[in-house]
N, C-alpha and C positions, 0 to 999 in steps of 0.2 A: 676258103671252103664254103660251098653253098650246097645245102642238102634240103631237098623237097620231100616232105613226108606225105604219107597216104591220107592223113587226116587234115590236109590243107595248111598244116603248120610248115614253117620254113626256118632252117637254122643257118646262121652265117657265122663264120669264124675268121677273125683277122689275126694274122701273126704280126706281132709288134717287132719290126726290124728297123723302123725309122728313128731318127733323132727327134727330140721335142720340136725343134724348128721345122723339120719336115712334116711332122704331124700337124703342126699349126697351119702350115701352108695348104694342107689337103682339105681342110674343112674350116669355115669360119666359126669361131667360138664366141657365143654371146658374152657380152661384157660382164654379166653377173657371174657366169661360169669362170671367166678369166680371173675375176676377183677371188673366187673360191680356190682356184688352182694356185694362186699366189700364196695361200696359207698352207699348202701341202708341201711338207719338207722333203718327202721321198720322191726322187726322180722317177722311180719305177711306177709309183702311184699316179703321178702326173701324166706319165705316158699312157697308162691304162685309160685314164679319163679322156685324153686326147684321141687315142685310138678308138674309143667308144664313139666319140663324135664323128670321126672319119668313117667308121663303119655304118653309122646311121645315115650319113650322107650317101653312102653307096647303096643302101637298101631302099631308101625312099627318094622318089623323083623330086618331091617338094621338100623344102626345109621343115624339119620336125623339131619340136621343142620337148625336151625330156623334163618331167617333173617327178617328184617322189612323194608318196603318201607319208603320213606320220610314222608308219612302221618301216619306212625305207623302201617299200615296193615301188619300182619305177613305173611310170605311165607316160603316154604321149599326150601332150596337152592339146594338140591340134590335129589328131588323127585317131580314128576309131579302132585301130589295131591294138590287140593285146600284146604285151611284150614282157620278156624276162631277160636279164643280163647277168653274166658272170665273167670274172677275170682270173687270169693267172699272170705271173710276170711276163709270160711269153705270148699269151693269147687273150683275145676278147671274144666271147661267144654271146650271140643274141638269138633268141627264138621269138617268132611272131606268129600270130593267128588272128583271123578276122574277128573272132568272138570268144574263144575258149580261154579259160584260165590256164596259166602256164607256169612252169618252173624249169630252170636249167642251172647246172653247176659244172664247173670245169676245174680240175686240180692237177698239179704236176706230181708225177710219181717220185720225184726227187724228195718230196716231203715225207717225213716219218709220221705215219698214221697210227702209231701204237696208242697214243692218247685217246683215240676214238673208242678203243675197247672199254675204257673206264667211264667215259662220259656220254656215249651215244648208243651203245648196244645193249639189247635185252639179254636175259639169260639164254634164251633159245638161240639168239644170233651168235652169242659167244660160243655156244656148243657146236655151231655149224662151221666155225672157223677152221680152215685147214692149215697145215704147216707149210705146204707149198703155195707160192703166190700169195702169202699172207698179206703183205702190204698192198698188193693190188686189190685183194678182196676187201680190205678195210677201206681203201680209197673209194671203191664202188659203193659200199655201204654208206660212207659219209656223203658222197655226191648225191646219192639217191635220197637220203634224208634231207639234205639241204634243198634239193629240187622240190620235194614235197612241202617243206617248210615255206619256200617262196610261193608255191602255188596256193597254199592255204592262207597265207598272209594274215596270221593271227599272232597275238602276243603269248609269251609264256609257254611255249611248246617244250615238253620234255621228250627229247629225241629217243631216249631209251624206253620210256613207258608208252608214248603215244604213237610212235612210228615204227611199225614192224615190217621188215623186209623178209619175204619168203626165202627159204633155203635156195642157194644158187652156187654154181661153180664158175669162177671168172673165165671169160674167153676174150677174144679180140672185140667182139660185140655181142649183144644179146638183149633179152627181155627180162624184166623183173616184175614181180607182183608184190604189192604192199598194202597194208591196212593202216589207216589213220584213225585213232580213237579219240573222239572229243572228250572233254572232261566230264560230260554228262553221260558218257558211255556209248554214245552214238558212234557207229563205225562207218567209214567210207573206204571202199576198195579202189585201188589204182593200178594201172599198168604203166611201167616206165621202160625206156630203152637206154642202152648205153653203148659207147664205143671207146676203144683205146687206140690212140694214135700219137705219134711223136712224143712218147713217154708221158702222155697225159690221159686222164680219164674224163669223159664228158657224159653226163646223165641228164635226161630230160623227161618231162611229163606234160601231157596235153589233156585237158578236160578234167 
């Protein structure tokens, strides 16, 4: 999937259907990353990393090198594009923009999101939960907060206290409004978008 947004951001989604060997053949993996892969015991996690490399090769004409800041936020070492990455067992999602800060998160709806109620939602958000499509609504809440967390790229964020998603009812796709409150009380308002496809939820933020 390739989705061009009105704000010059682009989203790319790779469905992981290949074997490890097939993914290795699709894109050369730097030796340091190969060493890291050798320490990952989960085959699914290794395939996610390999699919990530393959997707980067599809996106960029020239070879790009992915680095990570101390907080885990990815960046391109040899390219000026901003980037955010998310994985599920089945998909890798990447969003890029020439200059704006980004965040993206993708999750499978096979996951049980009930734990999100206790650790990530405010009282107002809990009050807004509906009995119908509850797991979908929780998944969207979680993905939205994860996307904002990635965009902010700061330590020690309290998802329930600092990230507030305005009331919404889940659909196949839609817009969300959110407020991030810094620990000094300063507020930032954001708009996000989401889509539901192939039993997955994907939420992204640009700017």
